[in-house]
C-alpha positions in Angstrom: 112.1 49.6 12.0 111.7 52.9 14.3 108.5 51.9 14.3 108.7 48.5 15.5 111.5 49.2 18.1 109.2 51.8 19.8 106.2 49.3 19.4 108.3 46.5 21.3 109.3 49.4 24.2 105.4 50.2 24.8 104.6 46.6 25.1 107.4 46.1 27.2 106.8 48.6 29.3 102.9 47.9 29.7 101.8 51.1 28.6 98.1 51.7 28.5 96.0 51.4 25.6 95.2 55.1 25.0 98.8 55.5 23.5 98.8 52.5 20.9 97.1 54.3 18.5 99.7 57.3 18.6 102.2 54.5 17.9 100.5 53.3 15.2 100.2 56.6 13.6 103.8 57.5 14.2 104.3 53.9 12.5 102.1 55.1 9.7 104.1 58.3 9.3 107.7 56.5 9.3 106.1 54.0 6.6 104.9 57.1 4.1 108.3 58.8 4.8 109.9 56.0 3.8 108.0 55.6 0.8 108.7 59.4 -0.2 112.0 59.1 0.6 112.2 56.1 -2.2 110.1 57.9 -4.8 112.2 61.1 -4.5 115.6 58.5 -4.7 113.8 57.0 -8.0 112.8 60.6 -9.5 116.7 61.5 -8.5 118.2 58.6 -10.4 116.0 59.2 -13.3 116.6 62.7 -13.6 120.2 62.1 -13.7 120.0 59.5 -16.2 118.2 61.8 -18.9 120.7 64.4 -18.1 123.5 62.3 -18.7 121.6 61.1 -22.0 121.3 64.8 -23.0 125.0 65.3 -23.5 125.2 63.1 -26.3 121.7 64.6 -28.5 121.7 67.9 -27.2 125.0 69.3 -26.5 127.6 67.9 -29.1 127.2 71.2 -31.1 127.2 73.7 -28.4 130.5 71.8 -26.9 132.6 71.8 -30.0 132.2 75.8 -30.4 135.7 76.2 -28.8 137.7 74.8 -31.7 136.7 77.8 -34.0 135.1 80.6 -32.2 138.6 82.6 -31.4 139.8 81.8 -35.1 136.5 83.2 -36.7 136.6 86.1 -34.5 140.0 87.5 -35.4 139.8 86.6 -38.8 138.8 90.1 -40.0 140.4 93.5 -39.0 140.4 92.7 -35.9 143.4 91.0 -36.3 145.1 94.4 -36.5 144.5 94.7 -32.7 146.7 92.1 -31.3 147.5 93.0 -27.8 146.2 91.9 -24.6 143.1 94.1 -23.8 141.6 93.0 -27.2 142.0 89.2 -25.7 140.3 90.5 -22.6 137.5 92.4 -24.2 136.6 89.3 -26.5 136.6 86.9 -23.9 134.3 89.3 -21.8 132.1 89.4 -25.0 131.9 85.4 -25.4 131.0 85.2 -21.6 128.3 87.4 -21.0 127.1 86.3 -24.5 126.9 82.7 -23.0 125.4 83.6 -20.0 122.6 86.0 -21.3 121.4 83.9 -24.2 121.6 80.1 -23.6 121.7 80.4 -19.6 119.4 83.7 -19.0 117.2 82.9 -22.0 116.9 79.4 -23.0 117.4 77.7 -19.7 115.6 80.0 -17.4 112.9 81.1 -19.7 112.3 79.8 -23.1 112.5 76.0 -21.7 109.2 76.6 -20.0 107.3 77.3 -23.2 107.0 73.7 -23.8 104.3 72.1 -26.1 103.3 69.1 -24.0 106.9 68.4 -23.4 108.0 69.1 -27.3 109.9 72.2 -27.9 111.3 74.2 -31.1 109.8 76.9 -33.4 106.8 74.6 -34.5 105.9 74.1 -30.7 105.8 77.4 -30.2 103.5 77.9 -33.5 101.3 75.0 -32.6 100.5 76.7 -29.0 99.5 80.0 -30.7 97.3 78.4 -33.3 95.6 76.7 -30.2 95.3 79.7 -28.4 94.4 82.1 -31.2 93.2 81.3 -34.4 96.3 81.9 -36.3 96.4 78.4 -38.3 96.1 78.4 -42.2 95.2 74.8 -41.8 91.5 74.4 -43.4 90.4 71.3 -42.1 90.3 72.0 -38.2 87.2 71.3 -36.2 85.9 71.9 -32.6 86.4 68.4 -31.7 90.0 68.9 -32.2 89.8 71.2 -28.7 88.6 68.3 -26.7 92.0 66.5 -27.3 93.3 65.9 -23.9 96.7 67.2 -25.2 95.5 70.2 -26.7 95.4 72.6 -23.4 98.4 72.1 -21.0 97.3 72.5 -17.4 97.1 76.1 -16.3 96.3 77.3 -20.0 93.2 78.5 -21.1 91.0 78.1 -24.0 91.4 80.8 -26.9 87.7 81.5 -26.5 88.5 83.0 -23.1 91.4 84.9 -24.2 90.1 88.9 -24.9 93.2 90.9 -26.4 93.1 93.5 -29.0 96.2 92.1 -30.6 94.2 88.6 -30.9 91.4 89.7 -32.7 93.7 92.1 -34.8 96.1 89.1 -36.1 92.8 86.8 -36.2 91.5 89.2 -38.6 93.9 89.7 -41.3 95.0 86.7 -43.2 98.4 88.0 -44.7 99.5 88.9 -41.1 98.7 85.1 -40.5 100.3 84.1 -43.6 103.3 86.3 -42.7 103.3 84.2 -39.1 103.5 80.9 -41.1 106.2 82.1 -43.3 108.4 83.0 -40.6 107.8 79.9 -39.1 108.9 78.2 -42.2 112.0 80.6 -42.6 113.1 79.3 -39.1 112.6 75.9 -40.3 114.7 76.6 -43.5 117.6 77.8 -41.3 117.5 74.7 -39.2 117.7 72.5 -42.7 120.8 75.2 -43.3 122.3 74.3 -39.9 122.3 70.6 -41.0 124.4 71.7 -44.0 126.6 73.8 -42.5 127.2 72.0 -39.0 128.9 68.7 -40.3 131.0 70.8 -42.5 132.3 73.4 -40.2 132.6 70.8 -37.1 134.4 68.1 -39.0 136.7 70.5 -40.9 138.0 72.5 -38.1 138.8 69.0 -36.0 140.5 67.6 -38.9 142.5 70.9 -39.4 144.0 70.3 -36.3 146.5 67.9 -38.0 148.2 70.7 -39.5 149.5 71.6 -36.1 151.6 68.6 -35.5 151.7 67.5 -39.1 153.3 70.4 -40.8 153.9 69.1 -44.0 150.0 68.1 -44.7 148.7 69.9 -47.2 145.2 72.0 -47.3 143.9 69.2 -50.1 145.0 66.5 -48.1 143.0 67.9 -45.2 139.8 68.4 -47.7 139.8 64.5 -48.6 140.0 63.5 -45.0 137.1 65.8 -44.0 134.9 64.5 -47.2 135.6 60.8 -46.3 134.4 61.4 -42.4 131.3 63.4 -43.9 130.4 60.5 -46.6 130.9 58.1 -43.5 128.6 60.1 -41.3 126.0 60.2 -43.9 126.1 56.6 -45.1 125.7 55.3 -41.6 122.5 57.6 -40.7 120.3 54.7 -42.0 121.3 52.7 -38.8 119.6 55.2 -36.6 121.0 56.9 -33.6 119.8 54.0 -31.4 122.5 51.8 -32.1 125.1 54.3 -31.4 123.4 56.4 -29.0 125.1 54.9 -26.1 128.8 55.8 -26.9 127.5 59.6 -27.8 127.1 60.8 -23.9 130.6 59.5 -22.7 132.0 61.0 -26.0 130.9 64.9 -25.0 131.5 64.2 -21.6 135.0 63.4 -21.8 135.4 66.2 -24.4 133.9 68.6 -21.9 136.3 67.3 -19.1 139.1 67.5 -21.2 138.9 71.3 -22.4 137.8 72.2 -19.0 140.9 71.0 -17.5 143.1 72.3 -20.3 141.4 75.7 -20.0 142.1 75.8 -16.3 145.5 74.6 -16.8 146.3 77.4 -19.6 144.8 80.3 -17.1 147.1 79.2 -14.4 150.1 78.6 -16.8 149.8 81.8 -19.0 147.9 84.7 -17.5 145.5 84.3 -14.5 144.7 87.7 -14.8 142.1 86.6 -17.2 139.8 86.5 -14.6 139.2 90.5 -14.4 137.7 89.9 -17.9 134.7 88.5 -16.3 133.4 92.2 -15.4 131.4 93.6 -18.1 133.6 96.8 -18.1 136.2 95.3 -20.4 133.4 95.0 -23.2 133.3 99.0 -23.1 136.9 98.9 -23.0 136.6 96.7 -26.5 134.3 98.6 -28.1 136.2 102.0 -27.2 139.4 100.6 -28.5 138.3 98.5 -32.0 135.2 100.5 -32.8 133.3 99.3 -35.9 136.1 96.4 -36.3 135.1 95.2 -32.9 131.3 95.4 -34.0 132.1 93.2 -37.4 133.9 90.7 -35.1 130.5 90.2 -33.3 129.7 87.6 -36.1 132.5 85.5 -34.8 131.3 85.8 -31.4 128.1 84.9 -31.8 129.4 81.1 -32.9 130.0 80.5 -29.1 126.5 80.0 -29.1 125.5 78.0 -32.0 123.9 74.8 -31.0 121.7 76.7 -28.2 118.5 76.5 -30.3 118.8 72.1 -29.7 118.0 72.5 -25.9 114.6 73.7 -26.7 114.6 72.0 -30.2 115.2 68.7 -28.4 113.2 69.2 -25.5 111.0 66.1 -26.6 113.5 63.4 -26.0 114.0 64.9 -22.4 112.3 66.9 -20.1 112.9 70.7 -18.6 114.8 69.6 -15.3 117.2 67.2 -16.9 118.4 69.8 -19.9 118.8 72.5 -17.3 120.7 70.3 -14.9 123.1 69.1 -17.4 123.7 72.8 -18.5 124.1 74.6 -15.4 126.3 71.8 -13.7 128.5 70.7 -16.6 128.4 72.5 -19.9 128.4 76.4 -18.6 131.3 75.9 -16.3 133.4 73.6 -18.5 133.1 76.1 -21.5 133.6 78.8 -19.7 136.6 77.3 -18.3 137.7 76.6 -21.8 137.1 80.1 -23.5 138.8 81.7 -20.2 141.9 79.5 -20.8 142.3 79.8 -24.5 142.1 83.9 -23.9 144.9 83.4 -21.5 146.9 81.4 -24.2 146.4 84.2 -26.6 147.2 87.0 -24.6 150.7 85.9 -24.8 150.6 84.1 -28.2 148.4 86.4 -30.2 150.1 85.1 -33.1 148.8 81.6 -32.8 145.1 83.0 -33.1 144.6 81.0 -36.5 145.3 77.6 -34.5 144.1 79.0 -31.2 142.5 75.9 -29.8 144.4 73.1 -31.0 148.0 75.6 -30.0 147.0 75.8 -26.9 146.6 71.9 -26.4 149.8 71.1 -24.2 152.0 68.9 -26.6 151.7 65.6 -24.3 148.2 65.6 -24.7 147.7 66.7 -28.3 146.7 63.2 -30.0 144.3 62.1 -27.4 142.6 65.5 -27.4 142.7 65.5 -31.4 141.0 62.0 -31.7 138.2 63.1 -29.0 137.8 66.3 -30.7 136.9 64.3 -33.7 134.9 62.1 -32.3 132.9 65.2 -30.7 132.5 66.6 -34.2 130.7 63.7 -35.5 128.5 63.3 -32.3 127.7 67.2 -33.2 127.1 66.8 -36.7 125.1 63.5 -36.0 122.5 65.5 -33.4 121.9 68.4 -35.9 121.4 65.8 -38.6 118.8 64.1 -36.5 117.3 67.4 -35.7 117.0 68.3 -39.3 114.8 65.1 -40.2 112.5 66.1 -37.2 111.9 69.5 -38.6 111.1 68.2 -41.9 108.8 65.8 -40.6 107.0 68.3 -38.8 107.0 70.6 -41.7 105.1 67.7 -43.6 102.6 67.1 -41.0 101.5 70.7 -41.2 101.0 70.2 -45.1 104.3 72.5 -45.8 106.3 69.6 -47.2 106.2 67.2 -50.2 105.6 63.5 -49.1 109.0 61.9 -48.3 110.0 58.2 -47.1 109.9 58.3 -43.3 111.7 55.8 -41.3 111.5 55.1 -37.7 114.7 53.5 -36.7 113.9 52.9 -33.0 111.1 50.4 -31.6 111.6 51.8 -28.1 112.3 55.4 -28.5 109.7 57.6 -30.3 110.6 60.5 -32.5 114.2 58.8 -33.9 113.5 58.7 -37.7 115.9 58.6 -40.9 114.3 60.2 -44.1 116.4 59.0 -47.1 115.7 62.0 -49.6 117.0 64.7 -47.2 119.7 62.6 -45.8 121.5 62.4 -49.5 120.5 65.8 -50.1 122.1 67.1 -46.9 125.5 65.1 -47.7 125.8 66.4 -51.3 125.3 69.9 -50.0 127.6 69.7 -47.2 130.1 68.2 -49.4 129.6 71.3 -52.0 130.3 73.7 -49.1 133.1 72.0 -47.9 134.8 71.8 -51.2 133.5 75.4 -52.2 134.6 77.2 -49.4 137.8 74.9 -48.1 137.8 77.5 -45.0 136.4 77.3 -41.8 136.1 81.2 -41.4 134.0 81.3 -44.7 131.8 78.3 -43.4 131.5 80.0 -40.1 129.9 83.3 -41.6 127.2 81.4 -43.1 126.5 79.0 -39.7 126.7 81.9 -37.6 123.8 83.9 -39.8 121.8 80.7 -39.8 122.1 80.0 -35.9 121.2 83.5 -34.8 118.3 83.8 -37.4 116.7 80.8 -35.8 117.3 82.5 -32.3 116.0 85.8 -33.6 112.4 83.9 -35.1 112.1 82.2 -31.7 112.5 85.6 -29.7 109.6 86.8 -31.8 107.4 83.7 -31.2 108.3 83.9 -27.7 106.7 87.4 -27.3 103.6 86.2 -28.6 103.5 83.2 -26.5 103.9 85.4 -23.3 100.8 87.4 -24.5 98.3 84.6 -25.6 99.4 81.5 -23.9 100.6 83.1 -20.6 98.6 85.2 -20.4 101.2 88.0 -19.3 100.8 91.6 -20.2 102.0 93.5 -23.2 104.7 95.1 -21.5 106.1 91.7 -20.2 106.3 90.5 -23.7 107.8 94.0 -24.9 111.0 93.6 -22.2 111.6 90.3 -23.3 111.2 91.1 -27.2 113.2 94.3 -26.4 116.1 93.1 -24.4 116.9 89.8 -26.0 115.9 91.4 -29.7 118.4 94.2 -29.2 121.3 91.7 -28.5 120.5 89.0 -31.1 119.8 91.8 -33.5 123.4 93.3 -33.0 124.9 90.1 -33.7 122.5 89.2 -36.6 123.5 92.9 -38.2 127.0 92.3 -37.5 126.7 88.8 -39.5 125.0 90.5 -42.5 128.2 92.3 -43.3 129.8 88.8 -44.1 127.0 88.0 -47.0 129.7 88.5 -49.2 132.2 86.4 -47.5 129.9 83.0 -47.6 127.0 84.5 -45.6 125.0 84.2 -49.0 124.7 80.5 -48.3 121.9 79.9 -45.6 119.8 82.5 -47.6 120.2 80.5 -50.6 119.3 77.6 -49.2 116.5 79.1 -47.2 115.0 80.4 -50.6 115.1 77.2 -52.2 113.4 75.2 -49.4 111.1 78.3 -48.7 109.8 77.9 -52.5 109.5 74.2 -52.2 107.5 74.5 -48.6 105.2 77.3 -49.6 104.3 76.1 -53.4 103.3 72.6 -51.8 101.4 74.4 -49.0 99.5 76.4 -51.6 99.0 73.4 -54.1 97.5 71.3 -51.3 95.5 74.3 -49.7 94.0 75.3 -53.2 92.9 71.5 -54.1 91.4 71.3 -50.6 89.5 74.7 -51.0 88.3 72.9 -54.6 87.1 70.0 -52.7 85.4 72.1 -49.9 83.5 74.5 -52.6 82.4 71.6 -54.8 81.3 68.9 -52.1 78.3 66.6 -53.5 75.2 68.0 -51.7 73.4 65.3 -49.6 70.1 66.7 -50.9 71.4 64.5 -54.4 72.7 61.9 -52.4 69.4 61.3 -50.9 67.4 61.5 -54.0 69.5 58.6 -55.2 68.1 56.3 -52.5 69.8 53.6 -50.2 71.8 52.1 -53.4 72.9 55.2 -54.6 71.4 54.5 -58.1 73.5 51.6 -58.5 74.5 48.3 -57.6 75.5 47.9 -54.3 77.9 44.6 -54.0 79.3 42.8 -50.5 82.2 44.5 -49.3 83.6 47.6 -47.5 85.1 50.7 -49.7 87.1 53.0 -47.8 87.0 56.2 -49.7 90.1 58.2 -48.9 89.5 62.3 -48.8 90.9 65.4 -47.2 87.6 66.7 -46.1 86.4 66.2 -42.6 82.6 67.4 -43.5 80.9 66.6 -46.6 81.0 64.3 -49.3 84.1 64.9 -51.7 83.2 66.1 -55.3 85.1 62.8 -56.6 82.4 60.4 -55.0 80.0 61.5 -57.6 82.9 60.9 -60.2 83.0 57.3 -58.6 79.2 57.0 -58.9 78.9 57.9 -62.8 81.7 55.8 -63.9 81.7 52.7 -61.9 78.6 50.2 -62.3 78.6 48.8 -58.9 79.9 50.3 -55.3 80.4 48.5 -52.2 77.7 47.8 -49.7 79.4 49.7 -46.7 81.1 53.1 -47.5 83.4 54.8 -45.2 84.9 57.8 -45.9 88.2 58.4 -44.5 90.4 61.3 -43.7 93.6 61.1 -42.2 94.5 64.6 -40.8 97.2 66.4 -38.4 96.1 68.4 -35.8 98.5 71.5 -34.2 99.5 68.8 -31.1 102.6 67.0 -30.7 100.7 63.9 -30.2 97.4 62.3 -30.4 96.6 59.3 -27.8 95.5 56.4 -29.4 92.5 56.1 -27.8 91.4 59.8 -29.0 92.6 58.9 -32.6 89.2 57.6 -34.4 86.6 60.2 -34.7 83.2 58.1 -36.0 80.3 59.5 -37.5 77.5 58.9 -40.1 76.6 60.3 -43.3 72.9 60.1 -44.5 70.3 57.8 -43.1 71.1 54.4 -41.4 69.9 52.6 -44.5 72.7 54.2 -46.9 75.3 52.4 -44.6 77.9 55.4 -45.1 80.1 56.5 -42.6 82.8 58.8 -41.9 86.2 58.1 -40.2 88.6 60.9 -39.1 92.1 59.5 -38.0 94.1 62.1 -36.2 97.8 62.4 -36.0 100.1 65.0 -34.0 102.9 66.8 -35.7 105.3 64.4 -33.9 103.6 61.3 -34.5 104.5 58.7 -37.0 102.2 56.9 -39.1 103.1 53.3 -38.5 101.7 50.5 -40.7 99.4 49.0 -38.4 98.4 45.0 -39.4 95.0 45.2 -37.9 93.8 49.0 -39.1 91.0 47.5 -40.9 89.7 45.6 -38.0 90.0 48.8 -35.9 88.4 50.5 -38.1 85.3 47.9 -38.3 85.1 48.1 -34.4 85.2 51.8 -34.3 82.3 51.8 -36.6 80.5 49.2 -34.4 80.8 51.1 -31.3 79.6 54.1 -32.9 76.6 52.2 -34.2 75.7 50.9 -30.4 76.4 54.5 -29.1 74.3 56.2 -31.3 71.3 53.8 -30.5 71.6 54.4 -26.9 72.2 58.0 -27.2 75.2 57.7 -25.0 78.8 58.9 -25.1 80.4 62.1 -26.0 78.9 62.9 -29.3 78.8 66.1 -31.6 75.8 67.1 -33.4 76.3 68.1 -36.9 74.3 68.8 -40.2 75.3 65.0 -41.4 74.5 63.6 -38.4 76.6 62.8 -35.0 80.4 62.5 -34.5 81.9 60.6 -31.6 85.3 59.9 -30.3 85.7 56.2 -30.2 88.3 54.5 -28.2 89.8 52.3 -30.9 92.2 50.5 -28.3 88.9 49.3 -26.3 86.9 46.9 -27.4 84.1 47.3 -24.4 81.1 48.5 -25.5 80.3 46.6 -28.7 79.5 43.2 -29.4 81.8 42.7 -32.2 84.9 40.8 -30.6 88.2 40.6 -32.2 90.0 37.3 -31.8 93.4 35.7 -33.0 92.8 33.3 -35.7 95.3 30.4 -37.0 95.5 29.9 -40.7 93.8 26.4 -40.4 91.0 27.6 -38.9 90.7 30.5 -41.1 90.3 28.5 -44.0 87.7 26.3 -42.4 85.7 29.3 -41.2 83.8 31.4 -43.3 84.0 34.4 -40.9 87.5 34.9 -42.1 88.1 33.8 -45.4 87.0 36.4 -48.2 84.6 33.8 -50.0 83.3 36.5 -52.5 86.5 36.9 -54.2 87.4 35.3 -57.5 89.9 32.6 -57.7 92.4 35.1 -59.2 91.9 37.6 -56.4 92.3 34.9 -54.0 95.5 34.1 -55.7 96.8 37.4 -55.6 96.0 37.9 -52.2 98.1 35.0 -50.9 100.8 36.0 -53.2 100.4 39.6 -51.5 100.5 37.4 -47.8 103.8 35.5 -48.9 105.3 39.3 -49.7 104.3 40.8 -46.2 105.7 37.5 -44.7 108.9 38.0 -46.5 109.7 41.4 -45.5 110.0 39.9 -41.9 106.5 41.4 -41.3 103.9 38.5 -40.9 100.5 39.5 -41.2 98.3 38.8 -38.0 95.4 36.8 -38.3 92.4 38.4 -36.9 89.0 36.9 -36.9 85.4 39.3 -36.0 82.5 37.6 -34.4 79.1 38.9 -33.4 78.2 38.1 -29.6 74.6 37.0 -28.9 72.7 39.6 -27.0 69.1 39.2 -26.2 68.1 42.8 -25.5 70.1 44.1 -28.8 67.7 46.3 -31.0 66.7 44.8 -34.5 68.0 47.5 -36.3 70.9 47.8 -34.6 71.9 43.9 -35.1 71.0 44.0 -38.8 73.5 47.1 -39.0 76.1 45.2 -37.2 75.6 42.0 -39.2 75.7 44.1 -42.6 79.1 45.3 -41.1 80.5 41.9 -40.4 79.3 40.5 -43.6 80.9 43.3 -45.6 84.1 43.1 -43.5 84.2 39.3 -44.4 83.7 40.2 -48.0 86.7 42.2 -48.4 87.8 45.8 -47.7 88.9 48.0 -50.9 90.9 51.2 -51.0 89.2 54.2 -53.0 91.6 57.1 -53.8 91.2 59.9 -56.5 94.6 60.0 -58.7 94.0 63.9 -59.1 95.9 66.4 -61.5 95.9 69.8 -60.3 95.8 72.6 -63.1 95.7 76.7 -62.8 92.6 77.9 -64.4 93.0 79.6 -67.8 92.1 82.6 -66.2 94.8 82.5 -63.7 97.7 84.9 -63.4 100.9 84.0 -65.2 102.7 83.6 -61.5 99.9 81.4 -60.6 100.1 79.2 -63.6 103.5 79.0 -62.9 103.2 77.7 -59.2 100.6 75.3 -60.2 101.4 73.8 -63.3 105.1 73.9 -63.0 106.2 73.7 -59.5 103.3 72.1 -57.9 103.0 69.5 -60.6 107.0 68.9 -60.6 106.8 68.3 -56.8 103.6 66.0 -56.8 105.4 63.9 -59.8 108.6 63.2 -57.9 107.5 62.9 -54.2 106.0 59.8 -52.9 102.4 58.6 -53.6 99.4 59.4 -51.2 98.8 55.7 -51.4 102.6 54.5 -50.2 102.7 57.6 -47.7 99.3 56.0 -46.2 100.6 52.4 -46.1 97.9 51.0 -48.4 98.0 47.7 -49.9 98.3 47.7 -53.6 96.6 44.6 -54.1 93.2 46.4 -52.5 93.7 49.8 -54.3 91.1 51.3 -56.7 92.1 54.8 -58.1 90.1 56.9 -60.6 91.7 60.1 -62.4 90.1 63.3 -61.7 91.4 67.1 -62.9 91.1 69.9 -60.1 91.2 73.4 -61.9 92.3 75.8 -59.2 
């Protein structure tokens, strides 16, 4: 508008033509400024929307801590110091703990160590494995480093990092094993949080009934709490997406209520509590209480439980939104509540066992009680969802048995539900609630679990500062010593309370650690057996293109964990089966240490042996946050990828990787350009008429089974997509390439079979007793009671062929 007005004035005054370019330039500047302003407004709206959503997912646990912090802190011998000075010192401790750990450590420093937007201990471990050779996963390739998400902007390759500490860690395998164990230990403590958070949050909230309902017995409170917990876990299969819209408002209303109550109590009971913001009161507190004050730190740390969720749930939001939400709302509201509760206690120290609900003014008690119960459910929900996520990450890194993973949302990535873990958490949560019956004992266990996770994050962050951020060792040591000393003091105080409930997270972590390490050890020994007993290419070449057996029409997808070479089970197939498929594809589904792999970078295709053998390799890569969905057109994408590789190989174009077996290339599976095979939709009527779709080589029995399979697929609400593959006519195509593509297309039309080894893993007779127990007992038990590999890989049962094989590791 400003540009138009100025242009009119210029024309009206009949200014010279030399001024008109300046007017155009000024109009262009105004236009670009308006675009920038609109973009800035759009980004601000998006940022505020993410910050709003983060309240219900990230801050539910942290915001409910005021219910039980003071009660737990004064539960021990500190209850003997019932004076104003002790209460002031306790609030000063809470204020500075809340300022140093959540605000300084996490909001300002740790949130900047994200892994392509993902956070948590596994994200830090993934960063370390990509910038130093610290991973124990044996199937990593140099081609993985070419993934777009492998290195963040500003980060450099591990090959350019020269550090004595890096070389020392890479040289000693035991140190790398210890690092993995530390990460797994932190993950197990997060699972412990998933058990303890619902128990302490719900029980603390329901216990508030006894403030007004004097005749309510402790057993009745337990029954109500258990009913709420059972309902909470029973609704998990619905997914958080359906009820997420009420999470953020509940937490925001809760925060505003407790902030208002805290401000009221500060003004009404003791305005001098503001003086306790000075750290001088901490010194006076320890001078006055001595060892008893140090022991009370186990209760103080409950004020920061849930802090790790800011980093662990980073993938659902971003750094800026979490920082805005914490600094603008979370921090001031919780500080006001802790201050007001301390002001109330300074004049009513006898009410310390019911300090939170006792400090609520009587006219607003019941509304606040209802909101506190809803906030406790929200806090529990967020931690349970985080537990599902951490189990999924452990499974992706080969450290957890195969479990059923349900993707509960089509729009929000990463929202999953694991039935087995859900019911295990429910049973353990009910056992803790009914076993302890006291929030103080549960708080002792809860504090140890939370602080252990933070302590693990501190150590991993020190390594990230050196290897990823490329800072000097002194900076890492300053970070480690400063935060490690503070967290170590809290952790040492909590360890005193191991006999009073603190043993629970250690028992839970020990059980889950044994499961994780045994599974990782067994899977790794099985992989090493395949690696050491690969079929030599010389033996395959001596068999000739027919492999010494009859090659029948069709494609055989041989599933293996090897990324190079031919597995030993293939020779087992050749010697036991009278015929094999015309086209063989060795398929490897692997996880790489990145959170997500772009669909266009997922397929890595190569050739095994000469062209006439018609043997290929396809490596399908997933990140540790990716969910392997059941894709209807997987077979067609695979055939298109192989066809594109054949043409890339013939023209010597594309980013191919030379290897002893041939060339490997990243194929953009979602892009059909560059191949003469065309994928088109086709209806069932046309499919019955067209021989390019029907599997004519199948017998009538197999065709009837196939139709039954199609009907079952449709009955569950997932109709299969009808697709037809065609070979386009090109006159300039090489004859050998055209012949190979025709063979591939004919094999696809004949049918696809999925071939897997039904393996039995046993320890060698010469193995030690401990190894025999680990492999023959523990690992075998886990394999028999977890999901089968065919089910986990979404392989259709109608097309599956399994051949048994024993692995002596």
